C-alpha positions as CSV (number, residue, x, y, z in Angstrom):
1,M,20.4,182.9,-35.2
2,I,21.2,186.5,-34.9
3,G,19.4,189.5,-35.2
4,P,14.9,189.6,-36.3
5,V,13.6,186.7,-38.4
6,P,11.2,187.4,-40.9
7,A,7.6,186.6,-40.6
8,S,8.1,184.7,-43.8
9,W,10.9,183.1,-45.7
10,R,10.5,185.5,-48.7
11,E,11.5,188.6,-46.6
12,F,14.7,187.1,-46.1
13,K,17.2,189.7,-47.6
14,E,20.9,189.5,-47.6
15,D,22.8,191.1,-45.2
16,P,26.3,191.4,-46.3
17,T,26.8,194.1,-43.6
18,G,25.1,193.4,-41.1
19,E,23.4,196.6,-40.5
20,R,20.0,194.5,-39.7
21,H,21.7,192.0,-37.7
22,H,23.8,193.3,-34.8
23,G,26.3,193.9,-36.7
24,V,26.7,190.1,-38.0
25,P,26.8,189.5,-41.8
26,L,24.0,187.3,-43.0
27,H,24.6,185.4,-46.3
28,F,22.3,182.8,-47.9
29,W,23.6,179.3,-47.9
30,R,26.7,178.6,-50.3
31,N,26.9,181.9,-50.3
32,V,29.7,183.0,-47.9
33,P,32.7,184.5,-48.5
34,T,35.7,182.4,-48.5
35,G,38.0,183.2,-45.1
36,L,35.6,181.8,-42.8
37,A,34.6,178.8,-41.8
38,T,32.5,177.0,-38.9
39,R,34.0,174.9,-35.8
40,R,33.3,171.8,-37.5
41,Q,35.5,172.6,-40.4
42,L,38.1,174.8,-38.0
43,D,38.3,171.7,-36.3
44,R,38.8,169.7,-39.4
45,M,42.0,172.4,-40.4
46,G,43.0,171.1,-36.8
47,L,41.8,174.9,-35.8
48,R,40.1,176.4,-32.7
49,R,38.3,179.7,-32.3
50,N,40.8,181.2,-30.3
51,G,37.8,183.2,-28.4
52,Q,36.8,185.1,-31.5
53,D,33.2,186.4,-31.8
54,I,30.9,185.2,-34.5
55,A,32.4,187.1,-38.2
56,A,29.0,185.7,-40.4
57,Q,25.9,183.4,-40.2
58,A,24.5,181.9,-43.0
59,V,21.1,180.5,-43.0
60,L,19.3,178.0,-45.0
61,L,15.1,178.7,-45.7
62,R,12.7,175.9,-46.1
63,K,9.3,176.5,-46.3
64,R,6.7,175.9,-43.2
65,R,10.5,175.0,-41.1
66,V,12.7,177.1,-38.9
67,P,15.9,178.2,-41.0
68,L,19.1,176.4,-40.9
69,V,21.5,179.2,-39.7
70,A,25.2,178.3,-39.2
71,Y,27.7,180.8,-37.3
72,F,31.2,181.3,-39.1
73,Y,34.7,182.3,-37.7
74,R,37.6,183.7,-39.5
75,V,39.7,181.5,-40.3
76,D,43.5,184.1,-40.2
77,Q,42.1,184.6,-36.4
78,A,41.9,181.1,-35.6
79,A,44.6,179.6,-33.6
80,P,46.0,175.9,-34.0
81,K,44.7,172.9,-32.0
82,R,46.4,172.5,-28.3
83,T,48.0,169.4,-27.8
84,P,46.5,167.6,-24.9
85,S,49.3,166.7,-22.6
86,Q,49.8,163.5,-21.0
87,R,48.3,163.5,-18.0
88,Q,44.9,164.4,-19.6
89,L,45.1,162.1,-22.0
90,E,45.2,159.1,-19.4
91,A,42.6,161.0,-17.3
92,L,40.0,160.9,-20.3
93,T,41.1,157.4,-21.3
94,L,40.0,156.4,-17.8
95,A,36.9,158.3,-18.3
96,T,35.9,156.5,-21.3
97,W,36.8,153.4,-19.5
98,T,34.7,154.0,-16.6
99,R,31.8,155.3,-18.9
100,Q,32.3,151.5,-21.0
101,A,32.2,149.8,-17.8
102,D,29.2,151.1,-16.6
103,A,27.2,150.9,-20.0
104,M,28.1,147.0,-19.7
105,E,26.9,147.0,-16.3
106,R,23.6,148.7,-17.4
107,H,23.3,146.0,-20.0
108,G,24.0,143.3,-18.2
109,L,27.6,142.3,-19.0
110,D,30.4,141.1,-16.9
111,A,32.4,144.2,-16.4
112,T,34.7,143.2,-14.0
113,G,37.8,142.4,-16.3
114,L,37.4,146.3,-17.6
115,R,37.3,147.8,-13.6
116,Q,40.5,145.8,-13.0
117,Q,42.4,147.1,-15.6
118,I,41.1,150.9,-14.4
119,E,42.1,149.7,-11.1
120,G,45.5,149.0,-12.4
121,A,45.8,152.1,-14.4
122,R,45.1,154.7,-11.7
123,A,47.3,152.6,-9.4
124,D,50.1,153.2,-12.1
125,I,49.4,156.7,-12.4
126,A,49.0,157.1,-8.4
127,E,52.8,155.7,-7.9
128,R,54.4,158.2,-11.1
129,A,52.2,161.1,-8.7
130,E,53.7,159.6,-5.5
131,S,57.4,159.3,-7.3
132,R,56.7,163.6,-8.2
133,L,55.5,164.7,-4.7
134,T,58.0,164.9,-1.6
135,T,56.7,164.9,1.3
136,T,57.4,169.0,2.2
137,D,54.6,169.6,-1.1
138,L,51.7,168.9,0.9
139,D,50.9,168.9,4.4
140,C,48.6,165.9,4.4
141,R,51.3,164.0,2.8
142,A,53.5,165.1,5.9
143,P,53.7,161.9,8.9
144,K,50.6,162.0,11.6
145,S,52.7,163.3,13.8
146,A,53.5,166.6,12.0
147,R,49.9,167.2,10.7
148,T,48.6,170.6,12.2
149,N,45.1,170.5,13.7
150,T,44.3,166.5,14.1
151,M,41.9,165.5,16.4
152,T,40.7,162.2,17.4
153,R,37.2,160.7,17.3
154,P,35.8,158.9,20.8
155,F,32.9,157.6,19.2
156,A,32.9,154.6,15.7
157,S,36.8,154.0,16.4
158,G,38.1,151.6,14.2
159,D,35.9,152.5,11.0
160,G,38.8,153.9,9.5
161,F,37.8,157.8,9.8
162,D,39.8,158.1,14.0
163,E,41.3,160.8,12.6
164,V,39.6,163.8,11.4
165,T,41.9,166.6,9.3
166,H,40.6,170.1,7.9
167,H,43.1,172.5,6.5
168,G,43.4,174.7,9.6
169,Q,39.8,174.2,11.3
170,E,38.3,172.0,13.5
171,W,35.3,169.3,12.5
172,D,33.0,167.7,14.6
173,R,31.9,164.7,13.2
């Protein structure tokens, strides 16, 4: 709760101007003015806070327990929710599938089918990304002979890490 919390629930007073609560008006539960909504209410309306500060707070007093507090935001200053791009939706889907596969394995279930589906989706995404990139976009996508600062390791040959490149710096491994 923003502002001082009285020692007793009987001492709570509504503060519609916010002078006792650092400029944030305090209302009792179900007594909040129209035009204000909680984050969840904004979410159901398809809106987001849009970076605005708390416009008001509502308190539900409960005997012998800590009061419940809800923070409210102005609906007229809220903005429409951003629509996620296709790449963001794909990333969320992959993350969900990965969490589900991990949970299946923790519970002793076979997740190989889901893991294969995840790998297939990752391969599709990588293939689409490959078609968008050109070899001039990134130095690391260029052929090995054209890369800058490539050094060969004299040890651990055949481990797949024979060449080490790092953006303009040499690293000993």
